[in-house]
C-alpha positions in Angstrom: 31.1 129.2 165.6 34.7 130.4 165.9 36.0 133.0 168.3 36.5 135.4 165.5 32.8 135.1 164.4 31.7 135.6 168.0 33.9 138.7 168.3 32.5 140.1 165.0 28.9 139.6 166.1 29.6 141.2 169.4 31.2 144.1 167.8 28.3 144.6 165.3 25.9 144.5 168.2 27.9 147.1 170.1 27.9 149.4 167.1 24.1 149.0 166.7 23.6 149.8 170.4 25.8 152.9 170.0 23.8 154.1 167.0 20.5 153.5 168.9 21.8 155.4 171.8 22.9 158.4 169.7 19.6 158.5 167.9 17.7 158.4 171.2 19.9 161.3 172.4 18.7 163.5 169.6 15.1 163.3 170.7 13.8 166.4 172.5 14.0 166.4 176.3 11.7 168.6 178.3 9.1 171.1 177.2 9.1 172.2 173.5 7.0 175.4 173.7 9.0 177.4 176.2 9.4 181.2 175.9 13.1 180.8 174.9 12.2 178.3 172.1 9.3 180.4 170.8 11.6 183.5 170.6 14.8 181.9 169.4 13.5 179.5 166.7 12.0 182.1 164.3 15.2 184.2 164.7 17.4 181.2 163.9 15.3 180.4 160.8 15.4 183.9 159.6 19.1 184.1 160.3 19.7 181.0 158.3 17.8 182.4 155.4 19.9 185.6 155.6 23.1 183.6 155.7 22.0 181.8 152.5 21.3 185.2 150.9 24.7 186.5 152.0 26.6 183.6 150.4 24.3 183.7 147.3 24.3 187.4 146.5 27.4 188.6 148.4 28.2 190.2 151.6 26.9 193.6 150.5 23.4 192.2 150.1 22.7 192.1 153.8 25.4 194.3 155.4 26.5 198.0 155.3 30.2 196.9 155.0 32.3 198.6 152.4 35.9 198.7 151.2 36.5 201.6 153.6 34.8 199.8 156.6 35.4 196.1 156.0 34.9 195.1 159.7 31.6 195.7 161.3 29.3 194.1 163.8 30.2 190.5 163.0 33.9 191.2 163.8 33.4 193.8 166.6 30.8 191.8 168.5 30.8 188.2 167.4 34.6 187.8 167.4 36.4 190.6 169.3 33.8 190.8 172.1 32.8 187.1 172.1 36.4 185.9 172.5 36.8 188.2 175.5 33.7 186.6 177.2 35.2 183.1 176.4 38.3 184.1 178.5 36.8 182.5 181.5 37.9 179.1 180.3 41.6 179.8 180.4 41.4 181.7 183.7 39.4 178.8 185.4 41.6 176.0 184.1 44.7 178.0 185.2 43.1 178.4 188.7 42.1 174.7 189.0 44.8 172.8 187.3 47.9 175.0 187.8 47.1 176.8 191.1 45.3 173.7 192.4 42.2 175.7 193.6 40.0 172.6 193.8 37.0 174.5 195.1 36.4 175.8 191.5 36.6 172.3 190.0 32.8 171.8 189.7 32.5 174.6 187.2 35.5 173.8 185.0 33.7 171.6 182.5 30.8 174.0 181.9 33.2 176.9 181.5 35.4 175.0 179.1 32.3 174.0 177.1 31.1 177.6 177.0 34.5 178.7 175.8 34.8 176.0 173.2 31.4 176.7 171.7 32.1 180.4 171.7 35.3 179.9 169.7 33.7 177.5 167.3 30.8 179.8 166.6 32.7 183.1 166.6 35.5 181.7 164.4 32.7 180.5 162.1 31.3 184.0 162.1 34.5 185.0 160.4 33.3 183.2 157.3 30.3 185.5 157.2 32.5 188.6 157.3 34.9 187.5 154.5 33.9 188.9 151.1 35.6 185.8 149.7 35.1 183.1 152.4 37.0 180.5 150.4 40.2 182.5 151.2 39.8 181.8 155.0 42.7 179.4 154.6 45.1 182.2 153.6 45.9 183.5 157.1 46.5 180.0 158.4 49.0 179.1 155.6 50.5 182.7 155.6 49.5 183.2 152.0 49.4 187.0 151.0 50.1 187.9 154.7 53.4 186.2 155.6 54.2 184.1 158.7 55.2 187.2 160.7 51.8 188.9 160.4 49.5 189.2 163.4 46.7 187.7 161.5 48.7 184.6 160.9 49.4 184.3 164.6 45.8 184.9 165.6 44.5 182.4 163.1 46.8 179.6 164.4 46.1 180.6 168.0 42.3 180.2 167.3 42.7 176.9 165.5 45.0 175.3 168.1 43.1 176.6 171.1 39.9 175.1 169.8 41.7 171.8 169.6 43.1 172.2 173.1 39.6 173.0 174.5 38.1 170.0 172.7 40.7 167.8 174.4 40.0 169.4 177.8 36.3 168.7 177.4 36.7 165.2 175.7 36.6 163.2 179.0 33.0 164.3 179.4 32.2 163.1 175.9 33.8 159.7 176.6 31.8 159.4 179.8 28.6 160.2 177.9 29.4 157.4 175.4 30.5 155.0 178.1 33.9 154.7 176.4 36.1 153.7 179.4 39.4 153.2 177.7 39.1 156.4 175.7 38.2 158.3 178.8 41.3 157.1 180.5 43.5 158.1 177.6 41.8 161.5 177.1 41.9 162.3 180.8 45.7 161.7 180.8 46.0 164.4 178.1 44.1 167.1 180.1 47.0 168.8 181.9 49.1 169.1 178.7 46.1 170.5 176.9 45.4 172.9 179.7 49.0 174.3 179.7 49.0 174.5 175.9 45.6 176.2 175.9 46.5 178.7 178.6 49.6 179.7 176.6 47.7 180.1 173.4 44.9 182.0 175.0 47.1 184.6 176.6 48.7 185.1 173.2 45.6 185.5 171.1 43.6 187.6 173.6 46.4 190.2 173.3 46.8 189.3 169.6 43.3 190.5 168.8 44.3 193.8 170.3 47.5 193.8 168.2 45.4 193.6 165.0 44.3 197.2 165.8 47.8 198.5 166.1 47.8 198.8 162.3 44.8 201.2 162.5 46.5 204.1 164.4 45.2 206.7 162.1 41.7 205.2 162.0 40.8 204.7 165.7 40.0 207.6 168.0 43.0 208.5 170.1 41.1 207.9 173.4 40.8 204.2 172.5 44.0 203.7 170.5 47.4 203.1 172.1 50.4 200.8 171.7 49.2 199.0 174.8 45.9 197.8 173.3 47.2 194.1 173.3 47.9 194.3 177.1 44.5 196.0 177.7 42.7 193.4 175.7 44.4 190.6 177.7 43.7 192.1 181.1 40.1 192.9 180.3 39.6 189.3 179.1 40.2 188.1 182.6 37.3 189.9 184.3 35.2 189.7 181.1 35.5 185.9 181.1 34.9 185.6 184.9 31.9 187.9 184.7 30.4 185.7 182.0 31.1 182.7 184.3 29.2 184.4 187.1 26.3 185.4 184.7 26.1 182.1 182.8 26.7 180.0 186.0 23.9 181.8 187.8 21.4 181.0 185.0 22.6 177.4 184.6 22.3 176.9 188.4 18.6 177.6 188.1 17.8 176.1 184.7 19.7 172.9 185.3 19.3 172.7 189.1 18.1 169.1 188.9 21.5 168.0 187.5 23.6 169.7 190.2 24.5 167.7 193.3 23.7 169.1 196.8 27.4 169.5 197.4 27.8 171.7 194.3 24.6 173.6 195.1 26.1 174.6 198.4 29.5 175.5 196.8 27.9 177.8 194.2 27.7 180.8 196.5 31.3 180.5 197.6 32.4 180.2 194.0 30.7 183.4 192.9 32.0 185.1 196.0 35.6 184.1 195.2 35.3 185.1 191.5 34.1 188.6 192.5 37.4 189.2 194.4 39.4 188.2 191.3 37.2 190.4 189.1 37.7 193.4 191.4 41.5 192.9 191.3 41.7 192.5 187.5 39.5 195.5 187.0 41.7 197.6 189.2 44.7 196.6 187.2 42.9 197.4 184.0 41.8 200.8 185.2 45.3 201.6 186.5 46.7 200.8 183.0 44.0 202.9 181.3 44.9 205.9 183.5 48.6 205.4 182.6 47.8 205.2 178.9 45.6 208.3 179.1 48.1 210.4 181.0 50.9 209.2 178.7 48.9 210.1 175.6 48.1 213.6 177.0 44.5 213.6 175.7 43.1 216.0 178.3 41.6 218.4 175.8 39.6 215.6 174.2 37.6 215.0 177.3 35.5 218.1 176.7 34.1 216.6 173.4 31.3 214.2 172.6 33.7 211.3 172.3 35.4 212.4 175.5 32.1 212.3 177.4 31.5 208.8 175.9 35.0 207.7 177.0 34.3 209.0 180.6 31.0 207.1 180.6 32.8 203.9 179.7 35.5 204.4 182.3 33.3 205.6 185.2 30.1 203.8 184.5 31.4 200.5 183.3 34.8 200.1 184.9 34.9 202.0 188.2 31.3 201.4 189.2 31.3 197.6 188.7 34.8 197.4 190.2 33.6 199.0 193.4 30.5 196.9 193.3 32.6 193.7 193.1 34.8 195.0 195.9 32.0 195.9 198.3 29.8 193.0 197.5 32.7 190.7 198.2 33.3 192.4 201.6 29.6 192.2 202.4 29.1 188.8 200.8 26.2 190.2 198.8 25.7 187.6 196.0 22.9 189.7 194.3 25.3 192.7 193.9 28.0 190.5 192.5 25.6 189.3 189.8 24.6 192.9 189.1 28.3 193.9 188.8 28.9 191.0 186.4 26.1 192.2 184.1 27.4 195.8 184.2 30.9 194.5 183.5 29.7 192.5 180.5 27.9 195.6 179.1 31.1 197.6 179.6 33.2 195.0 177.7 30.8 195.1 174.8 30.9 198.9 174.8 34.7 199.0 175.0 35.3 196.4 172.2 32.8 198.2 169.9 34.4 201.5 170.7 37.7 200.2 169.4 36.3 198.2 166.4 33.2 200.1 165.3 32.2 203.3 167.1 35.7 204.8 167.4 36.8 203.4 164.1 36.9 206.2 161.5 34.9 208.4 163.9 35.7 211.5 161.9 34.5 210.1 158.5 31.8 211.9 156.6 29.6 208.8 156.7 29.6 206.3 159.5 29.0 202.6 159.5 25.7 201.3 161.1 24.8 197.6 161.1 21.7 196.7 159.2 18.8 194.9 160.9 19.9 191.8 159.0 23.4 191.9 160.5 21.8 192.1 164.0 19.4 189.2 163.2 22.3 187.0 162.0 24.3 187.8 165.2 21.3 186.9 167.3 20.8 183.7 165.3 24.5 182.7 166.0 24.1 183.3 169.7 20.8 181.4 170.0 22.2 178.5 168.0 25.2 178.4 170.4 22.8 178.4 173.4 20.7 175.6 171.9 23.8 173.4 171.4 25.0 174.3 174.9 21.7 173.3 176.4 21.7 170.0 174.4 25.1 169.1 175.7 24.3 170.0 179.3 21.1 167.9 179.2 23.0 164.8 178.0 26.6 164.8 179.1 28.1 164.9 182.6 29.0 168.6 182.6 27.1 169.9 185.6 26.2 166.6 187.1 28.7 164.2 188.6 30.6 161.7 186.4 29.4 158.1 186.2 30.4 155.8 189.1 32.6 153.7 186.8 35.0 156.7 186.3 36.5 156.1 189.8 37.4 152.6 188.9 39.6 153.5 185.9 41.6 156.3 187.5 
C-alpha cells in the first residue's frame, strides 16, 4: 500500500470520526421534561406555524402593521431593544482586549456568544417585518436608498459585526472540534476582529438611533431630539452590561458544573466591578437627557399623560437603578446589583418602545397595538435563541476552561 493510499484511508477515517462526533453532539443532554422546555417548546411550535402563515398570506395576516405604522413590536423590541442588550459584547471585549482588564476574561466568550446569537436572531427578525422579504438585500447594496443613507450603513454594520463576532468566538468552536491548527489561526485573528467589531458596534448602536432622526414629526417631542444617536450609544453600554449581570447570574447557577472553582470565586468580583461601570454610564446618560430636555424647553409637556410617563421612565428606570448600582457597589451588595440590572433592562425596553412604538404617532386617531400573534412570534424567537445558547454552552468550552492542548499551541 502506497503512502498516498494510507493518507487517503486515514483522512476518510478522520472524516467519519468527525461526523460521528457531530451526530453524538446533537443528542439531548440532561433532563428533557424541565419547566423551561415544557413552556418554551409549545410556544416555539406555535411561533413557527405563525411564521409560515406570515410568509404564506402576508405580513398583515398576523400583525397590526399598516402603511402608516410599518414598524411595530418586531422592530421596536426584537431589533432596537435587542441590539442594545447585545452591547455587552463590544463593551467587554474593549475592557479585556484593549484596556487589558484580565479579571473579566472568564466571561468574554459567553458574552460574545450571547451578542452573536442576538444579532443573528434579531437581524433575522427583520425578514419577518419586511412586507417583501426578498428585498432585504436592497439596503446592503444601496438599491433604492443610496450609499449615503443611514439604513445602508446600519445594514453593513450589522452584517460585518456578525462576521467579526463569529471570528471572536471561533476559537471556542475550533477547541470543540479539536482542530488545533485552525484554533491557532483563528486565535491570531481575534484582536483584529475585536478592534473591527468595537468600531462597528459604536457606529451601529448610534446608527439605530439615527434612523429615527427622519421621524421628527412622528415621535413625541419628549423622546425625539437630534441627540438620539448619542443617547442610543450611551444607553447600550449599561443595557449590555446589565444583560451580562442578569444572564451571567443565571448561567452561573444553571451551568455551575462547568465553571471552575477559580471562576466561581471571581463571579462576585466581576458583578461588583460591572455595577460601577453601569452607575457611571447611567449618570452620563441621565446628564445628557437633562441637557436635551432643558435645550428642548418641554417644561409644559410634563403636566400631561405622556409627561408623567416620561417622568416615570427617567425617575423609576434611570435614576433609581443608577442609585441602586452606586450604593450596592459601595456596600458590595450583590443582590441589589442584580435587582438594579433587572430594573435597568426593563427601563431600556420602555425607552426603546417609547421611541419606536408608544411615542411614535402618539397623537394619531388610532394607535398601533401588537397582536397576540406578534407577541408569540417574538417569544418564539427569544426561546429559540436560548435553546441554541444552551446547546452551545453544554458542548463548547465557553464557561468551562479550554482543553489542555490549547496551551501547547500558543
